[in-house]
Backbone as JSON Lines, residues from 0, in Angstrom:
{"i":0,"aa":"M","n":[0.72,-1.13,-0.28],"ca":[0.0,-0.23,0.19],"c":[1.02,1.52,-0.04]}
{"i":1,"aa":"S","n":[0.89,2.01,-0.86],"ca":[1.42,3.57,-0.94],"c":[1.09,4.25,0.19]}
{"i":2,"aa":"E","n":[1.9,5.23,-0.08],"ca":[1.64,6.16,1.19],"c":[0.62,7.56,0.57]}
{"i":3,"aa":"K","n":[0.2,8.0,1.12],"ca":[-0.95,9.58,0.46],"c":[-0.35,10.63,0.32]}
{"i":4,"aa":"S","n":[-0.67,10.9,-0.51],"ca":[0.23,12.05,-1.33],"c":[-1.16,12.93,-1.4]}
{"i":5,"aa":"Y","n":[0.14,14.26,-1.23],"ca":[-1.0,15.48,-1.23],"c":[-0.57,16.6,-2.15]}
{"i":6,"aa":"T","n":[-1.76,17.29,-3.08],"ca":[-0.79,18.5,-3.52],"c":[-1.16,19.73,-2.66]}
{"i":7,"aa":"V","n":[-0.27,20.63,-3.25],"ca":[-0.26,21.62,-2.41],"c":[-1.66,22.27,-1.94]}
{"i":8,"aa":"G","n":[-2.38,22.03,-3.26],"ca":[-4.36,22.75,-2.24],"c":[-4.98,21.68,-1.8]}
{"i":9,"aa":"R","n":[-4.41,20.54,-1.58],"ca":[-5.34,19.61,-0.79],"c":[-4.64,19.67,0.54]}
{"i":10,"aa":"L","n":[-3.07,19.68,0.44],"ca":[-2.78,20.27,1.75],"c":[-2.85,21.54,2.43]}
{"i":11,"aa":"A","n":[-3.43,21.95,1.63],"ca":[-3.54,23.4,2.33],"c":[-5.27,23.56,3.14]}
{"i":12,"aa":"A","n":[-5.88,22.63,2.23],"ca":[-7.35,22.63,2.48],"c":[-7.34,21.77,3.84]}
{"i":13,"aa":"D","n":[-6.7,20.52,4.29],"ca":[-6.41,19.75,4.94],"c":[-5.56,20.56,6.04]}
{"i":14,"aa":"T","n":[-5.1,21.22,6.31],"ca":[-4.51,21.54,7.12],"c":[-4.83,22.72,7.95]}
{"i":15,"aa":"G","n":[-5.53,23.73,6.63],"ca":[-5.57,25.22,7.15],"c":[-4.05,25.94,7.11]}
{"i":16,"aa":"I","n":[-3.67,25.69,6.54],"ca":[-2.38,26.67,5.95],"c":[-2.73,26.81,4.4]}
{"i":17,"aa":"K","n":[-2.67,28.18,3.91],"ca":[-2.35,28.69,2.69],"c":[-1.37,28.4,1.65]}
{"i":18,"aa":"A","n":[-1.43,27.91,0.52],"ca":[-0.91,27.41,-0.58],"c":[0.85,27.7,-0.33]}
{"i":19,"aa":"V","n":[0.54,29.36,-0.31],"ca":[1.47,30.72,-0.37],"c":[2.61,29.87,0.85]}
{"i":20,"aa":"T","n":[1.67,29.91,1.83],"ca":[2.62,29.67,3.53],"c":[3.06,28.17,3.28]}
{"i":21,"aa":"I","n":[2.76,27.21,2.8],"ca":[3.6,26.28,2.27],"c":[4.54,25.98,1.8]}
{"i":22,"aa":"R","n":[4.26,26.34,0.41],"ca":[5.52,27.0,-0.5],"c":[6.55,27.86,0.48]}
{"i":23,"aa":"Y","n":[6.35,28.92,1.19],"ca":[7.24,29.37,1.86],"c":[7.83,28.99,2.84]}
{"i":24,"aa":"Y","n":[7.22,28.07,3.49],"ca":[7.88,26.91,4.71],"c":[8.59,25.87,3.68]}
{"i":25,"aa":"E","n":[8.48,25.62,2.76],"ca":[9.03,24.83,1.92],"c":[10.82,25.45,1.32]}
{"i":26,"aa":"K","n":[10.6,26.91,0.88],"ca":[11.51,27.59,0.69],"c":[12.63,27.69,2.01]}
{"i":27,"aa":"I","n":[12.15,28.21,2.58],"ca":[13.07,28.48,3.38],"c":[13.44,26.98,4.69]}
{"i":28,"aa":"G","n":[12.86,25.74,4.58],"ca":[13.59,24.82,4.66],"c":[13.07,24.18,6.05]}
{"i":29,"aa":"L","n":[11.17,25.22,6.63],"ca":[10.96,24.24,7.67],"c":[10.25,23.05,6.89]}
{"i":30,"aa":"L","n":[9.92,22.63,6.05],"ca":[9.02,21.79,4.84],"c":[10.49,21.34,4.12]}
{"i":31,"aa":"P","n":[10.36,19.91,3.89],"ca":[11.61,18.97,3.06],"c":[11.0,19.98,1.46]}
{"i":32,"aa":"K","n":[11.88,19.71,0.59],"ca":[11.33,20.29,-0.39],"c":[10.41,18.87,-0.83]}
{"i":33,"aa":"A","n":[9.31,19.01,-1.79],"ca":[8.27,18.53,-2.1],"c":[8.88,17.58,-3.79]}
{"i":34,"aa":"S","n":[8.1,16.37,-3.7],"ca":[8.41,15.61,-4.85],"c":[7.42,16.44,-5.7]}
{"i":35,"aa":"R","n":[7.78,15.51,-7.32],"ca":[6.96,16.21,-8.17],"c":[6.39,15.22,-9.05]}
{"i":36,"aa":"S","n":[4.88,15.28,-9.36],"ca":[4.51,14.59,-9.99],"c":[5.13,14.65,-11.2]}
{"i":37,"aa":"E","n":[4.37,13.66,-12.34],"ca":[4.74,13.56,-13.57],"c":[4.73,14.71,-14.32]}
{"i":38,"aa":"S","n":[3.62,15.67,-14.27],"ca":[3.32,17.04,-14.41],"c":[3.19,18.25,-13.98]}
{"i":39,"aa":"G","n":[4.35,18.06,-12.75],"ca":[5.06,19.58,-12.2],"c":[4.54,19.68,-11.33]}
{"i":40,"aa":"Y","n":[3.19,18.87,-10.81],"ca":[3.12,19.54,-9.49],"c":[3.73,19.03,-8.06]}
{"i":41,"aa":"R","n":[4.01,19.59,-6.96],"ca":[4.29,19.54,-5.79],"c":[3.37,18.07,-4.92]}
{"i":42,"aa":"L","n":[3.89,17.54,-4.72],"ca":[2.95,16.1,-3.71],"c":[4.14,16.47,-2.64]}
{"i":43,"aa":"Y","n":[2.96,15.92,-1.57],"ca":[3.92,16.04,-0.25],"c":[2.94,14.66,0.23]}
{"i":44,"aa":"S","n":[3.66,14.28,1.4],"ca":[3.58,13.25,2.0],"c":[3.09,13.39,3.31]}
{"i":45,"aa":"E","n":[1.89,11.85,4.33],"ca":[1.91,11.81,5.19],"c":[2.81,12.83,5.97]}
{"i":46,"aa":"A","n":[3.94,12.52,6.41],"ca":[5.12,12.98,7.1],"c":[4.91,14.56,6.9]}
{"i":47,"aa":"D","n":[4.84,15.01,5.39],"ca":[4.91,16.82,5.48],"c":[3.41,17.24,6.11]}
{"i":48,"aa":"Y","n":[2.69,16.17,5.88],"ca":[1.49,16.86,6.51],"c":[1.54,16.99,8.07]}
{"i":49,"aa":"S","n":[2.13,16.01,8.72],"ca":[2.17,16.19,10.01],"c":[3.31,17.24,10.65]}
{"i":50,"aa":"R","n":[3.85,17.36,9.78],"ca":[5.18,18.73,10.17],"c":[4.35,19.44,9.94]}
{"i":51,"aa":"L","n":[3.2,19.69,9.11],"ca":[2.69,21.33,8.65],"c":[1.66,21.34,10.21]}
{"i":52,"aa":"L","n":[0.95,20.41,10.23],"ca":[0.46,20.99,11.77],"c":[0.87,20.89,12.6]}
{"i":53,"aa":"F","n":[2.56,20.52,12.64],"ca":[3.37,20.92,14.08],"c":[3.56,22.46,13.83]}
{"i":54,"aa":"I","n":[3.7,22.98,12.74],"ca":[4.19,24.13,12.44],"c":[3.0,25.16,12.94]}
{"i":55,"aa":"R","n":[1.88,24.68,12.35],"ca":[0.78,25.63,12.59],"c":[0.42,25.73,14.04]}
{"i":56,"aa":"R","n":[0.71,24.41,15.15],"ca":[0.44,24.49,16.18],"c":[1.24,25.29,17.19]}
{"i":57,"aa":"S","n":[2.37,25.24,16.58],"ca":[3.41,26.22,17.42],"c":[3.12,27.57,16.69]}
{"i":58,"aa":"R","n":[2.56,28.22,15.96],"ca":[2.99,29.24,15.38],"c":[1.72,29.59,16.12]}
{"i":59,"aa":"G","n":[0.88,28.81,16.24],"ca":[-0.49,29.06,17.36],"c":[-0.24,29.45,18.76]}
{"i":60,"aa":"L","n":[0.52,29.24,19.42],"ca":[1.24,29.22,20.66],"c":[2.25,29.93,20.4]}
{"i":61,"aa":"G","n":[2.95,30.89,19.69],"ca":[3.25,32.31,19.51],"c":[5.0,31.87,19.14]}
{"i":62,"aa":"F","n":[5.37,30.34,18.71],"ca":[7.13,30.47,18.43],"c":[7.12,31.26,17.72]}
{"i":63,"aa":"S","n":[8.47,31.7,17.13],"ca":[9.03,32.42,16.01],"c":[9.15,31.29,15.34]}
{"i":64,"aa":"L","n":[9.4,31.68,14.13],"ca":[9.97,30.32,12.82],"c":[11.23,30.14,13.28]}
{"i":65,"aa":"D","n":[12.26,30.62,13.62],"ca":[13.0,30.59,14.13],"c":[13.43,29.2,15.24]}
{"i":66,"aa":"D","n":[12.42,29.39,16.4],"ca":[12.21,28.92,16.88],"c":[11.78,27.13,16.97]}
{"i":67,"aa":"I","n":[10.8,27.53,15.5],"ca":[9.86,26.14,15.12],"c":[11.02,25.67,14.54]}
{"i":68,"aa":"R","n":[11.55,26.09,13.7],"ca":[12.91,25.84,13.02],"c":[14.05,24.46,14.47]}
{"i":69,"aa":"E","n":[14.19,24.83,15.19],"ca":[14.88,24.29,16.04],"c":[14.41,23.2,16.79]}
{"i":70,"aa":"L","n":[12.86,23.59,17.27],"ca":[11.73,22.33,17.67],"c":[11.54,21.32,16.87]}
{"i":71,"aa":"L","n":[11.73,21.67,15.13],"ca":[11.36,20.49,14.0],"c":[12.96,20.04,14.75]}
{"i":72,"aa":"S","n":[13.99,20.45,14.61],"ca":[14.97,20.02,14.44],"c":[15.45,18.92,15.96]}
{"i":73,"aa":"L","n":[14.98,19.24,17.04],"ca":[14.83,18.36,17.92],"c":[14.09,17.38,18.51]}
{"i":74,"aa":"A","n":[12.91,17.61,17.29],"ca":[11.5,16.79,16.85],"c":[12.14,15.43,16.1]}
{"i":75,"aa":"D","n":[13.06,15.73,15.18],"ca":[13.45,14.95,14.19],"c":[14.58,14.1,15.25]}
{"i":76,"aa":"R","n":[15.19,13.95,16.32],"ca":[16.11,12.88,16.6],"c":[15.23,12.53,17.93]}
{"i":77,"aa":"Q","n":[14.8,11.98,17.59],"ca":[13.44,10.69,18.29],"c":[14.46,10.3,19.14]}
{"i":78,"aa":"Q","n":[15.11,9.48,19.41],"ca":[16.45,9.33,21.0],"c":[16.57,10.19,21.46]}
{"i":79,"aa":"D","n":[16.67,11.27,21.42],"ca":[17.85,12.56,22.56],"c":[16.76,12.75,23.22]}
{"i":80,"aa":"S","n":[16.89,13.32,24.43],"ca":[16.15,13.64,25.65],"c":[15.27,15.13,25.01]}
{"i":81,"aa":"C","n":[14.11,14.98,25.55],"ca":[13.36,16.12,25.25],"c":[13.78,17.5,26.08]}
{"i":82,"aa":"A","n":[14.91,17.27,26.96],"ca":[15.29,18.5,27.85],"c":[15.05,19.9,27.29]}
{"i":83,"aa":"G","n":[15.64,19.42,25.61],"ca":[16.03,20.84,24.85],"c":[14.04,21.7,24.38]}
{"i":84,"aa":"V","n":[13.28,20.64,24.06],"ca":[11.93,21.17,24.16],"c":[11.3,21.57,25.13]}
{"i":85,"aa":"D","n":[11.84,21.19,26.17],"ca":[11.08,21.29,27.56],"c":[11.74,22.62,27.81]}
{"i":86,"aa":"A","n":[12.8,22.86,27.57],"ca":[13.76,24.09,28.05],"c":[13.05,25.41,26.57]}
{"i":87,"aa":"K","n":[12.68,25.29,25.63],"ca":[12.0,25.86,24.69],"c":[10.54,26.44,24.76]}
{"i":88,"aa":"V","n":[9.66,25.48,25.49],"ca":[8.54,25.9,25.8],"c":[8.81,26.48,27.41]}
{"i":89,"aa":"E","n":[9.43,26.73,28.06],"ca":[9.54,27.29,29.08],"c":[9.83,28.88,28.84]}
{"i":90,"aa":"Q","n":[11.06,29.11,28.22],"ca":[11.22,30.2,27.64],"c":[9.96,30.9,27.02]}
{"i":91,"aa":"Q","n":[9.16,30.12,25.82],"ca":[7.92,30.97,25.29],"c":[7.19,30.87,26.15]}
{"i":92,"aa":"L","n":[6.47,30.34,27.47],"ca":[6.42,30.43,28.54],"c":[6.36,32.07,29.2]}
{"i":93,"aa":"E","n":[7.24,32.03,29.91],"ca":[7.91,33.32,30.36],"c":[7.23,34.53,29.1]}
{"i":94,"aa":"Q","n":[7.76,33.94,28.0],"ca":[7.38,35.29,27.23],"c":[6.18,35.96,26.9]}
{"i":95,"aa":"V","n":[5.18,34.88,27.22],"ca":[3.83,34.86,26.93],"c":[3.49,35.41,28.12]}
{"i":96,"aa":"R","n":[3.76,35.24,29.51],"ca":[3.56,35.95,30.93],"c":[3.92,37.27,31.09]}
{"i":97,"aa":"S","n":[5.08,37.31,29.93],"ca":[5.81,39.25,30.21],"c":[4.71,39.7,29.43]}
{"i":98,"aa":"R","n":[4.38,39.48,28.25],"ca":[3.23,39.8,27.31],"c":[1.93,40.22,28.21]}
{"i":99,"aa":"L","n":[1.74,39.17,28.65],"ca":[0.5,38.95,29.74],"c":[0.56,40.42,30.19]}
{"i":100,"aa":"K","n":[1.08,40.43,31.1],"ca":[1.83,41.28,32.44],"c":[1.86,42.82,31.52]}
{"i":101,"aa":"D","n":[2.13,42.83,30.42],"ca":[2.35,43.72,29.82],"c":[0.63,44.55,28.84]}
{"i":102,"aa":"L","n":[-0.16,43.45,28.77],"ca":[-1.29,43.86,28.34],"c":[-2.46,44.23,29.14]}
{"i":103,"aa":"R","n":[-1.75,43.82,30.54],"ca":[-3.33,44.23,31.8],"c":[-2.79,45.48,32.17]}
{"i":104,"aa":"A","n":[-1.14,45.85,31.74],"ca":[-1.21,47.35,31.94],"c":[-1.73,47.63,31.13]}
{"i":105,"aa":"M","n":[-1.54,47.96,30.14],"ca":[-2.06,48.44,28.55],"c":[-4.05,48.36,29.23]}
{"i":106,"aa":"E","n":[-4.3,47.12,29.95],"ca":[-5.91,47.18,30.2],"c":[-6.56,48.28,31.18]}
{"i":107,"aa":"Q","n":[-5.69,48.47,31.77],"ca":[-5.88,49.42,32.99],"c":[-5.46,50.68,32.96]}
{"i":108,"aa":"E","n":[-4.43,51.1,31.61],"ca":[-4.27,52.67,31.39],"c":[-5.68,52.83,30.61]}
{"i":109,"aa":"L","n":[-6.64,52.1,29.18],"ca":[-7.43,51.91,28.47],"c":[-8.34,52.3,29.67]}
{"i":110,"aa":"E","n":[-8.58,51.69,30.64],"ca":[-10.23,51.31,31.31],"c":[-9.88,53.32,32.14]}
{"i":111,"aa":"R","n":[-8.31,53.54,32.6],"ca":[-8.27,54.61,33.14],"c":[-9.01,55.81,32.09]}
{"i":112,"aa":"L","n":[-8.12,55.66,31.0],"ca":[-8.55,56.71,29.77],"c":[-10.25,56.94,29.61]}
{"i":113,"aa":"S","n":[-10.82,55.76,29.56],"ca":[-12.25,55.53,29.32],"c":[-13.25,56.09,30.01]}
{"i":114,"aa":"A","n":[-12.62,56.22,31.39],"ca":[-13.63,56.76,32.51],"c":[-13.54,58.14,32.61]}
{"i":115,"aa":"C","n":[-12.18,58.61,31.73],"ca":[-12.35,60.12,31.35],"c":[-13.45,60.63,30.75]}
{"i":116,"aa":"C","n":[-13.81,60.04,29.9],"ca":[-14.8,60.54,28.8],"c":[-16.3,61.0,29.35]}
{"i":117,"aa":"D","n":[-16.38,62.4,29.28],"ca":[-17.88,62.99,29.38],"c":[-18.95,63.17,28.29]}
{"i":118,"aa":"G","n":[-18.21,62.3,27.32],"ca":[-19.1,63.07,26.18],"c":[-18.9,64.42,25.75]}
{"i":119,"aa":"G","n":[-19.48,64.61,24.19],"ca":[-19.41,65.98,24.24],"c":[-18.47,66.31,22.78]}
{"i":120,"aa":"A","n":[-17.89,67.38,22.58],"ca":[-17.55,67.61,21.6],"c":[-15.82,66.82,21.49]}
{"i":121,"aa":"I","n":[-14.93,66.45,20.47],"ca":[-13.65,66.39,20.52],"c":[-13.19,67.42,20.44]}
{"i":122,"aa":"M","n":[-13.0,68.88,20.82],"ca":[-12.55,69.49,21.36],"c":[-12.54,70.0,23.25]}
{"i":123,"aa":"D","n":[-13.33,68.97,23.56],"ca":[-13.53,69.32,24.7],"c":[-13.04,67.8,25.67]}
{"i":124,"aa":"C","n":[-12.31,67.5,24.69],"ca":[-12.06,65.87,25.11],"c":[-11.1,65.96,25.72]}
{"i":125,"aa":"R","n":[-11.25,64.73,26.87],"ca":[-9.9,64.88,28.31],"c":[-9.04,63.42,27.67]}
{"i":126,"aa":"I","n":[-9.68,62.88,26.74],"ca":[-8.71,61.46,26.27],"c":[-7.98,62.02,25.22]}
{"i":127,"aa":"V","n":[-8.37,62.55,24.45],"ca":[-7.56,63.57,23.28],"c":[-6.47,64.46,23.99]}
{"i":128,"aa":"E","n":[-6.4,65.2,24.73],"ca":[-5.47,66.08,25.28],"c":[-4.73,65.05,26.24]}
{"i":129,"aa":"T","n":[-4.85,63.82,26.91],"ca":[-4.44,63.52,27.34],"c":[-3.1,62.22,26.77]}
{"i":130,"aa":"L","n":[-3.99,61.95,25.54],"ca":[-2.93,61.4,24.8],"c":[-2.07,62.01,24.25]}
{"i":131,"aa":"S","n":[-2.33,63.35,23.21],"ca":[-1.42,64.13,23.04],"c":[-0.69,64.99,24.15]}
{"i":132,"aa":"G","n":[-0.45,65.05,25.13],"ca":[0.16,65.75,26.26],"c":[-0.02,67.19,26.28]}
{"i":133,"aa":"E","n":[-1.45,67.26,25.92],"ca":[-2.42,69.02,25.64],"c":[-2.39,69.37,27.34]}
{"i":134,"aa":"A","n":[-2.92,68.05,27.73],"ca":[-3.62,68.98,29.06],"c":[-2.69,69.12,30.22]}
{"i":135,"aa":"A","n":[-1.46,68.88,30.19],"ca":[-0.73,69.23,31.22],"c":[-0.05,71.2,31.07]}
{"i":136,"aa":"H","n":[-0.36,71.3,29.57],"ca":[-0.46,72.79,29.23],"c":[-1.77,73.93,29.35]}
{"i":137,"aa":"N","n":[-2.52,72.93,29.44],"ca":[-4.23,73.27,29.8],"c":[-4.62,73.46,31.29]}
{"i":138,"aa":"R","n":[-5.39,74.48,31.47],"ca":[-5.89,74.67,32.8],"c":[-6.67,73.43,33.12]}
{"i":139,"aa":"R","n":[-7.1,72.85,32.36],"ca":[-7.64,71.54,32.87],"c":[-7.21,70.61,33.58]}
{"i":140,"aa":"A","n":[-7.43,69.67,34.5],"ca":[-6.47,68.46,34.88],"c":[-6.47,67.45,34.08]}
{"i":141,"aa":"K","n":[-5.73,66.89,34.19],"ca":[-4.89,65.69,33.28],"c":[-5.87,64.59,33.92]}
{"i":142,"aa":"C","n":[-6.55,63.67,32.81],"ca":[-7.35,62.71,32.89],"c":[-6.66,62.01,34.2]}
{"i":143,"aa":"S","n":[-7.32,61.27,35.03],"ca":[-6.25,61.1,35.91],"c":[-7.39,59.45,36.34]}
């Protein structure tokens, strides 16, 4: 029984990754060069399908393409320790936590600004004044 093969269109449909992105991943070496049919169409294997799902899930977790390249390299060495993968995931987790902290601070600042709005015309908008730094130059108190 022969292994299932995918055209780039079928692979795109089945993985949810655009064909142009699949060709890009092939170009930069995240995906091995596809074999070609007699008519010249790219043909991808089940292993390519699995690799693309790995890439898509990794991207969904915020890993960079360089990180994914490293993770794929580690995953290709089946008998090695998974310590390298664990370390990469921990590093990504720390980055996510840092971004969440920044996002929470942004959320609080936006809530503070939103509470400043009394309605009315833009020329009297305390949010615009605060964002532009004009509140410090005007008589009205800065939105706080």
